[in-house]
C-alpha positions as CSV (number, residue, x, y, z in Angstrom):
1,M,118.2,132.2,90.1
2,E,115.9,131.4,87.3
3,I,113.2,128.8,88.2
4,H,110.8,126.8,86.1
5,V,107.1,126.6,87.1
6,Y,105.0,123.5,86.6
7,D,101.3,124.1,87.0
8,T,99.7,121.1,88.7
9,Y,96.1,119.9,89.3
10,V,95.4,116.6,91.0
11,K,92.4,114.9,92.6
12,A,92.7,114.4,96.3
13,A,91.5,111.2,98.0
14,D,88.2,112.9,98.9
15,G,87.6,114.0,95.3
16,H,88.4,117.7,95.5
17,T,90.9,119.2,93.2
18,M,94.3,120.4,94.5
19,H,96.1,123.1,92.5
20,F,99.7,123.9,93.2
21,D,102.9,124.8,91.3
22,V,106.1,122.9,91.4
23,L,109.0,125.3,91.2
24,T,112.5,123.9,90.3
25,K,115.8,125.2,89.0
26,E,116.0,122.5,86.4
27,K,113.7,122.5,83.4
28,D,113.0,118.7,83.7
29,H,109.4,117.5,83.4
30,D,110.1,114.1,84.9
31,K,111.8,115.7,88.0
32,A,108.8,118.1,88.4
33,I,106.5,115.1,88.5
34,T,108.7,113.3,91.0
35,Y,108.8,116.4,93.2
36,A,105.0,116.7,93.0
37,K,104.6,113.0,94.0
38,E,107.1,113.4,96.9
39,W,105.2,116.4,98.2
40,L,101.8,114.7,97.8
41,G,103.1,111.8,99.8
42,S,104.2,114.1,102.6
43,I,100.6,115.4,103.0
44,N,99.1,111.9,102.8
45,E,97.9,112.2,99.2
46,G,100.5,109.8,97.8
47,N,97.9,107.9,95.8
48,A,97.0,110.9,93.7
49,T,97.7,110.6,89.9
50,V,100.4,112.9,88.6
51,T,101.4,112.6,85.0
52,T,102.2,115.0,82.2
53,N,98.4,115.5,82.0
54,E,98.2,116.9,85.6
55,C,101.6,118.6,85.8
56,T,102.5,120.9,82.9
57,F,105.3,123.4,82.3
58,C,104.0,126.9,82.6
59,H,106.8,129.5,82.5
60,S,110.2,130.5,83.8
61,Q,110.9,133.4,86.2
62,G,113.2,134.7,88.9
63,A,112.8,133.4,92.4
64,P,112.6,135.3,95.7
65,E,115.3,134.5,98.3
66,P,113.1,132.2,100.5
67,V,112.0,130.1,97.4
68,E,115.6,130.0,96.1
69,R,116.9,128.8,99.5
70,E,114.3,125.9,99.7
71,I,115.0,124.9,96.1
72,N,118.8,124.7,96.9
73,E,118.0,122.6,99.9
74,K,115.3,120.2,98.6
75,G,115.5,120.6,94.8
76,Y,112.0,122.1,94.6
77,F,109.4,124.4,96.2
78,I,105.7,123.9,96.2
79,Q,103.5,127.0,95.8
80,K,100.1,126.0,97.1
81,M,97.3,127.6,95.2
82,E,93.8,126.1,95.8
83,G,92.5,123.1,97.7
84,C,95.9,122.3,99.4
85,S,96.2,121.5,103.0
C-alpha cells in the first residue's frame, strides 16, 4: 500500500511543540488535518491549532504491515516523533 505522509508540528497546551506524522492512504490534506485533530483530541490536546501551516504534505512511501492494518481500520496512523505523549 502506498501511503502519504503529512509532517505536523503543533503547540501543546503547556507550550511545548509536538511533532508527529499523519499517515493516510488518501492524498487529501483536509482529511490529514481532520485525522490530526482527532488524534490530538484523544490525548487531551484537542484545543491545539492544526491548519495547513502546522500540517504539510511531505512525501509518499510504502507502508509496513502494522501501519497498513491500522490505516485500513481507522483511516490513518500517527507516527509520534518528538514531544508526543
